[in-house]
C-alpha angles and dihedrals in degrees: 000000000000108000140170106242126227089251089058091048090051092047091052092046091050095046093048090047090053092046090062092059131081117260093255094051114092128207123215130208088239092055092051092045092053096042095050103024093245123154103260096221092054092045089051091053092048091051091048090054091049090050093049089056093048096245091120134019122235115218114196127212142062092307093035130133141125138294136178116273094206140016118280089247087066098046109095124201088233089060091051093046092050092047095049105029106015124241116348113255126165095189129022097241095060123090095352118114095186098053112129114245111287116234090224094045096116096038101038115131098179106053093091095046090046088052090055091050090047091053092048092050091048090051092048094049093044090055098041113089135194086249090059090053092047091049092050091049092049091049091047094051091046089056092049092053093052 
């Protein structure tokens, strides 16, 4: 089953939280942990991965924290997935040059269809932005309130 992991959920929550702040306001792992009931150590690791991939900036010091490096219109879901989970792969034999030989390699009937699905997912996630997610959330909550 293809699933969004908890780490991805936490990354999205953190990024959206930061997007609602002014540029000069920083967000800490502790703040996110308390706001969203997320284990602080795991939130810290997620934020470190996002910073390593230049999605957020880490500011050191007593009043340190994190802030977005770019606008949410420029943050693609594919960037977040790669930062948190590594490259998207729906089956082990796709897109991996170091995969040991598969036992079904010569008789496999699904590698090509899986490749098509992989490509479609990659295209979807490379077009979907954090802004799209924010817009969908806002629209959803607006409907609930009515």
